[in-house]
N, C-alpha and C positions, 0 to 999 in steps of 0.2 A: 618665878624669877623676879625677886623684889628689886633688884638694882635699877632697871630702866624706869620703873614707876617712881621710886624715891629720888632718883637722879633728876628726872624731869620735874618732879614736885619741888625739889630744892632749887633748881634753876628758875622755875616760875616764881617761887617764893622770894628768891634773892632779887630778881628783876622787879617784882612788885615792891619789895621793901625799899630798894634803891629809889624807885619812883616816888614812893610815899615820903621817904625821908627828904628827898629833894624838893618835892612839890607841896607837901601838906604843912609845911612850916608857915607860921604867921609871917607875913612880909615884915622885914626889919627885925625879926627875932634874932638873927645872927648877923651882927654887924661886920663880921669877917667876910661874908659872902659878897662878891662884887655884884653890882646892880645888873649887868647884862645877863646873869643867870636866873633872874627872877622870872617866874612864869608869866607869859603874855597871853592875852585872850586870843582864841583861835580866829584867824581871819575870816572863816566862814560863818562865825556866829554873829548874829545881829546884835547891835548895841542895845542894851536894856533901856527902855523908856519908862522910868518909874512914874506912876500916876500920882503917888504921894510918898513922901519920905517916911520910912518907918520911925516910930518913936524911938528915942534913945534907949528905952528899956527893951523894946522889941529887938532893936539892932544888937544890943549887948547879949540878949538871950540867943539870937541867931548865931552870933560869933561863938558863944560858949557851946552851943549844941553842935555846931559844925566842927569845932576843935575837938570836942569829946568824941565825935564819930571818927575823926581822923586818928585820934589816939587809940581807939578801939581796933581800928583796922590795922594799924601798925603793930599793936600788941598781938593780934591774931596772926598776922603775917610772920612775926618772930616765932610764935608758937608752932606754926606750920613748918617752918624751917627746922626748928629744934626737934619736932616730932619726926620729921623725915630723916634727920641725922640719926636719931635714936633707933628708928626702924631699920636703917641700914646696918647699924651696929648689932642689932638683935636679929638681923636677917629675917625681918617680918615679911609676910606675904603682901602682895598688892591689895588683897581683900582687907587685911588688917590695917594697912595704911589708909585705905579708902574709908574704913569705918572710923578711924581716928579723925580723919579730915572732915567727915560728915558731922561728927560730934563738935568739932571746933567751929565749923561753919554754922551749925544750929545754935550754938551758944552765942556766937557773934551776932546772928540775926536777932536773937532775943534782946541782946544789949543795945543794938542799933534801934530796934523798935522802942525800947525804953526811952532812948534819946528823942525819938520822934514825938513821943507823948509830951515831952518837956517843951517842945518848940511852940512858941507863941504865934509865929507867922504861919498861916495856913499853907502857903507855897512851900516853905521849908519843911513843914510837917509832912506834906505830900512827898517831897523829894526824899526825905529820910525814910519814910515808910516804904517807898518804892525800892530804895536801896536794900532795906531789910528783906523785902519780898524777893529781890534778885539773889540775895545771899541764901535765903531759904531754898530757892530753886537749885542752887549749887549743892546744898546739903542733900537734896532729893535726887540729884543727878545720878545716872547709872555709872558715870565715870567722872567723879568730882575733880580728879586731877586735871582732866581735859577742860572742864568748866573753869577751874581756877586759872588756867593759862589763857583761855579764850574770853572769859567774861570778867572774872574778879579783878584782873589787872587793869581793866578799863574803868572800874568804879572810882578810884581816886581822881582821875581826870575829870569825870563828871562832877564829883563833889567840889573840886577846886574851882570849876567853872561856874557852877550853879548854887553852891551853898554859901551865900553871903547876903548881908542885909541890903 
C-alpha cells in the first residue's frame, strides 16, 4: 500500500522544505521579508561567550560551509518530495520508496561530510560531521520515512542555531 508512506513522506518533506526556506536564508538576503519573521535565538540556549573572535578568513569559511550545507539539505528535501510524487504516480511500494530515500540520504551524508572537511573551524567541522553522521543514521534506519519526520526535520534548526562564526 504505497499511498500512506508516500503521503507521509511528502508531508514531512514539505514541512521540512518550508522550514528550510524560511530559516536557512542568510539574514538580510531578502529585503522584502519583514524583520519580525527573522529567526530568533531560543530562550533556553545560553548566549555564546566567545573566547577569541575568529579570523575574518575563518569566519568567511564558516559562513560559506554553513550556507553550502543549507543548500545541500534544501536540494535533498526537494528531491525527496519529487521522488515521493513520482513514486505515487508509479504506484511504487513502500520498500521501493524507502530504498530511494536511503540512496538520497546516503548521498546527502557524503556531500555534507565533504563540506565538513572544508571547515577551518574545529567546532564547525565537528557540528557538520555530526550532522552527516545523523543523516547516515537515517539512511540506515529500518523506516527512513519515520526518521525523516522525527529527526531530519530538526537538523535545520540545529544548524541555524549552531553553524555560525
